[in-house]
C-alpha positions in Angstrom: -18.5 -5.3 68.5 -21.0 -2.4 67.7 -20.3 -2.9 64.0 -21.0 -6.4 64.1 -24.3 -5.9 65.9 -25.3 -3.4 63.5 -24.6 -5.6 60.5 -26.6 -8.4 62.1 -29.5 -6.0 62.8 -29.3 -4.8 59.1 -29.3 -8.1 57.5 -32.1 -9.3 59.8 -34.2 -6.5 58.7 -33.5 -7.0 55.1 -34.4 -10.7 55.4 -37.6 -9.8 57.1 -38.6 -7.7 54.1 -38.3 -10.7 51.9 -41.1 -12.5 53.6 -44.4 -11.4 55.2 -44.8 -11.5 58.9 -48.6 -11.8 59.3 -51.6 -12.6 57.2 -53.5 -10.1 55.0 -57.1 -9.5 55.1 -59.3 -10.7 52.1 -60.1 -7.1 51.1 -56.4 -6.4 50.6 -55.8 -9.7 48.7 -58.9 -8.9 46.4 -57.0 -6.0 44.8 -54.6 -8.6 43.3 -56.9 -11.2 41.5 -55.3 -13.6 39.1 -53.3 -16.6 38.7 -50.0 -17.0 40.4 -47.3 -19.4 39.7 -43.9 -20.6 41.1 -41.0 -18.6 39.7 -38.7 -21.3 39.0 -41.5 -23.4 37.1 -42.3 -20.2 35.1 -38.7 -19.7 34.1 -37.9 -23.3 33.3 -40.7 -24.2 31.2 -39.6 -22.4 27.9 -36.0 -23.6 28.7 -36.7 -27.1 29.3 -39.8 -27.3 27.0 -41.4 -30.2 28.7 -44.0 -30.0 31.4 -42.9 -33.0 33.6 -39.4 -32.0 33.4 -40.1 -28.2 34.2 -42.0 -29.6 37.3 -39.0 -31.6 38.6 -40.7 -34.9 38.1 -37.9 -36.5 36.5 -34.2 -36.7 37.0 -32.8 -39.5 34.7 -32.9 -40.8 31.2 -35.7 -39.7 29.0 -36.6 -43.1 28.2 -37.6 -43.8 31.9 -40.3 -41.2 31.7 -43.0 -43.8 31.4 -42.2 -45.3 34.8 -41.3 -42.2 36.7 -43.7 -41.4 39.4 -45.0 -38.0 40.5 -42.7 -36.5 42.9 -44.3 -36.5 46.3 -44.1 -33.3 48.4 -46.3 -30.8 50.1 -44.7 -27.8 48.4 -47.4 -25.3 46.9 -46.8 -24.9 43.2 -49.4 -22.2 42.2 -52.6 -20.4 43.4 -55.6 -18.4 42.2 -56.7 -15.2 44.0 -60.5 -14.6 43.4 -62.3 -11.5 43.3 -63.5 -12.1 46.7 -59.8 -12.3 48.0 -60.1 -16.0 48.7 -56.9 -17.9 47.7 -57.0 -21.4 46.5 -53.5 -23.1 46.2 -52.3 -26.4 44.6 -49.5 -28.7 45.9 -50.6 -31.3 43.3 -53.0 -30.8 40.5 -54.3 -34.5 41.0 -55.3 -33.9 44.5 -57.2 -30.5 43.8 -57.0 -27.1 45.4 -56.5 -26.2 49.1 -58.0 -23.0 50.5 -55.3 -20.7 52.0 -56.1 -19.4 55.4 -53.0 -17.3 55.6 -51.6 -15.2 52.7 -50.0 -12.0 51.9 -48.9 -9.8 48.9 -45.5 -8.2 49.2 -43.8 -6.2 46.5 -46.8 -7.5 44.1 -45.7 -11.1 44.8 -47.8 -13.7 46.5 -46.7 -15.4 49.6 -48.8 -18.4 51.2 -48.4 -20.0 54.6 -48.5 -23.8 54.1 -50.1 -25.3 57.0 -48.7 -28.6 56.0 -45.0 -27.7 56.7 -45.6 -24.5 58.8 -43.6 -22.4 56.4 -44.3 -19.3 54.2 -43.8 -20.5 50.5 -43.3 -18.2 47.5 -42.8 -15.7 46.1 -45.4 -16.7 43.4 -45.8 -14.2 40.4 -48.9 -13.3 38.8 -49.0 -14.5 35.1 -52.6 -14.3 34.1 -56.3 -14.6 34.9 -57.5 -16.7 37.7 -58.7 -20.2 36.6 -56.9 -20.0 33.2 -53.8 -22.0 34.2 -53.9 -24.4 31.3 -53.9 -21.8 28.6 -51.4 -19.8 30.5 -48.9 -22.6 30.6 -49.7 -23.8 27.0 -48.7 -20.4 25.8 -45.7 -20.3 27.9 -44.6 -23.8 26.6 -45.3 -23.2 23.0 -44.6 -19.5 22.7 -47.4 -18.9 20.1 -45.1 -20.2 17.3 -45.8 -22.0 14.0 -44.0 -25.0 12.4 -44.1 -27.2 9.3 -44.3 -31.0 9.5 -42.8 -33.7 7.0 -46.0 -33.2 4.8 -45.6 -29.4 4.7 -48.5 -28.9 6.8 -48.3 -25.7 9.0 -48.9 -26.1 12.7 -49.6 -23.2 14.9 -49.9 -23.3 18.8 -52.0 -20.6 20.5 -54.4 -20.5 23.5 -54.9 -24.1 24.0 -55.6 -24.6 20.4 -53.4 -26.2 17.5 -54.3 -25.1 13.9 -53.0 -27.6 11.1 -53.5 -25.7 8.0 -57.1 -24.5 8.1 -58.4 -27.1 10.6 -58.4 -26.1 14.4 -58.1 -28.5 17.2 -59.1 -27.6 20.8 -56.7 -29.2 23.3 -55.8 -29.1 26.9 -52.3 -29.2 28.4 -52.5 -32.0 31.1 -51.2 -30.2 34.3 -52.2 -33.4 36.2 -49.8 -36.1 35.0 -51.0 -38.9 37.3 -52.6 -40.9 34.4 -50.3 -39.6 31.5 -47.0 -40.7 30.1 -44.2 -38.5 31.3 -41.8 -38.5 28.4 -43.3 -35.3 27.1 -46.1 -32.9 27.5 -49.5 -34.5 27.2 -52.3 -32.7 25.2 -55.8 -34.0 25.5 -58.0 -33.5 22.5 -61.4 -32.1 23.1 -63.1 -34.0 20.2 -61.4 -37.5 21.4 -60.5 -37.5 25.0 -59.2 -41.2 25.0 -56.2 -40.1 22.9 -53.3 -37.9 23.9 -50.9 -36.0 21.6 -47.5 -36.1 23.3 -45.3 -33.3 22.5 -41.4 -33.9 22.8 -38.7 -31.3 22.1 -36.8 -32.0 19.0 -34.1 -29.7 17.8 -35.9 -26.4 17.3 -39.3 -27.9 16.9 -41.1 -31.0 18.2 -41.9 -34.8 17.7 -45.5 -35.7 18.3 -46.6 -39.2 19.4 -50.0 -40.5 19.4 -50.6 -42.1 22.9 -53.0 -43.2 25.5 -53.4 -42.9 29.3 -51.1 -45.0 31.3 -54.2 -46.4 33.0 -55.7 -47.9 30.0 -55.9 -51.5 29.9 -54.0 -52.0 26.6 -51.4 -49.3 27.3 -48.0 -49.9 25.6 -45.1 -47.6 26.6 -43.5 -45.5 23.9 -39.6 -44.8 23.8 -39.4 -41.3 22.3 -35.7 -42.0 21.5 -36.4 -45.2 19.5 -40.1 -45.2 18.3 -41.3 -43.5 15.2 -43.4 -40.3 15.8 -46.5 -39.5 14.3 -45.2 -36.2 13.2 -42.0 -34.1 13.2 -42.3 -30.4 13.3 -39.6 -28.1 12.4 
């Protein structure tokens, strides 16, 4: 009986170490500035190689990406800790940020109390500077690699920029997918915001499709399994 009680106390103590029991002050959190993301999302992105897929927005055939809607939930996905110690979290990039009123750092990992479901959520790991999430995820997705297309042009991906031979294109990985197709990772061009480059995994490289926002009046869905891509990178 005493052994069982001892084991119960021991496991309860270990569990309590996994999650914080109280909120921390801003001056404590200020020592841990940066951008924090969900561990599962971070690990899945280079494996699955698609932003919507890594986020868990799709669970069916790839051709259905165009009609799949954003998964609706209140789970926190990522957060910024500012130099002031304030924390702004995101449960959906389309909805914007939510200021956290109760957070804690435990073993260098961030936990946030979600007032929507009254649960501690995390742990979130620090992966870069605050307010730099687009570039952080871009580098995680494309791994700073270079490829050759069917015209023997060299494409290099780094820091929200694509260099094709000697020409550079500033792009933004669209974390908010509310108005983008979902069959691949959408990149918005700085020089032409009405167009999207949709990046789809293909063998060890990528297929690239020219596409538009799904809210455009003349939007026509692309099937990445049947339609011809703009470029193929190997």
